[in-house]
N, C-alpha and C positions, 0 to 999 in steps of 0.2 A: 738522583733523577731516574735511573733505571728501575729503582724500586717502585717509584710512582707509576712508571709506565707499565710495569708488571701488574700492579694492582688495578690500573685502569683497564688493561686487556682482560684480566680475569673477571672484573665486574661486567664488562661488555659481553663477554662470552656467556656469563650466567643470564644476563638480560635477554640475549638472543635465544638461548635455550628456552627461557620462560615464555617467549613470545611466539613459539611455534604454533602453527595452525592445527586444527583437528585433522585426523586422517581423511583421505579422499572419500572413503565410504561413510563418513560421518562418525558420530559418537558410537562407542562400542555397546552402549546400553540403550534399551528402548526400541530400537529398530525404526523403520520409517512409518510414522503415524500419519503421514500426509498423502496416502495413496488415493484419497478422494479428491485431490486437486490435480488438474492437468499440468503435466510437466513434459516437455519434449525429451526424447532419449538423450540428446546431447547437452542436457542442462546440468548445472552444478549448483548444489544448495550451499548458500552462504550461512553456515551454522553460527558464525559470530554475530550476525544480524537477525537471526531467527529465534523465535521463542514459541514452543509448542506445549500447550497444557491440556491435560485431559486424555480420555481414551481415544483410540483411533477413529471410532465412528462418530465422535462428537467433539473433536479437539477444537480449541480456540487459541488464538495468538497470531503470530506473524511468521510467514514463510517467505524468505527472500532467495531467489535463484537467478542465475545468469544462463544465457544460452547464446548460440551463434546465429540464431534466426533474427531477422529484422523485425521491428515493431509491427509493420503491416501484416506480416506472416503470423506473428504471435497473436494479433487480434483475432484473425480467422481461426487459428488453431484453438485458442482458448474458448471462443464462442462455440465451436463444434464439440470439443472434447469435454468441456465442463457440462454441456447438455448431456453428453453420453454418460457422464458419471452421476447424473441425477440432479444437477443444478439447473435452476430456472433463471434464464436471463431476464433481469429487471430493467436495467438501463445502462447506458454507456456514452462516452464522449471521446472522440479521437482528437488528439492534440499532441503537443510536444511531449507531455506525459498523459497518455491515454488512460482512461478510467473505465472499468467495467464492474457492474454490480450484479451479483447472483444470489439466489436464495435456495436453500435446501433444508427441508424440515424446519427446525427452529433456529437455523443459523443463517447468517448473511455474510457473503464474501465480497470484499472490496479489492479489486485487483488493479494495480497500477503498472503500466508498461512504459518503460523509459529506454530510449536509445542509449547504448553504451558509447564511450568515447571513440574507440577504434572500430569495432564491429559488434553486431549482436544486440541483445536486449537484456535488461534487468527487469524482473517481474517481482513486485512486492504484493503479497497476498495477505490481507488482514481479514481474519474470520472471527466473528463474535456472535453472541446470542441475539436473536431478533428481539427488538423492543416490544413489550406488550402494552406499554403506556402510550396514550394519545393525549396531546394537549387539548384542553377544553376548547370547544368551538368558539367561545368568546375571545380566546387569546389568538385564534387563527384569523379572525376577521379584524379588519382595521376599524378602530373606533373613529367616530366623527372628528374627535380632536386631532387624530393623526392625519387626516386629509389635508392636502395642500390648501392653503388659504390664499385668496387673491390679495394683492397688496392694496392698501387703502387708496381710494381715489383722491388724488391731490392735484392742485394746479401746478403747472410748471411753465417754463417759457414756451412749451409746445402746446399748451392748452390742457384741459382736463383729461384725465385718463379715462378711456371708455373701453370696457372689456369686449 
């Protein structure tokens, strides 16, 4: 029995060592490629949920960070600081998960601001290339077949249907 307990403890300790998180400063390679995205000084990047691809000036991917600021503050902060970093505000919606869309050169950023359980916010920033394709105008307009049709006029106990 004690042999099984020893094996179990050894296995658990190897698993715990294997599950350690990245150092607080992030990975030792590559540096911070996300300097063109606004992050408050008290933010912490979640490297396990982030993926950054490409050079610093044109990276694409997902950046996830947390901070101690509430979502209302983060909305105002991101709107002003992203503009300061050269991003153009396109659209946004405040809600339980607020969404902001920015454009810079040939990239588009979709930022989501979520309230954390205890305090602060989580910001998820997805950046990708701007689409150069447009749907044909014929697909954007509703066809006559797609329009709502009036029900057929039939007699009922209330009389004929008159629109």
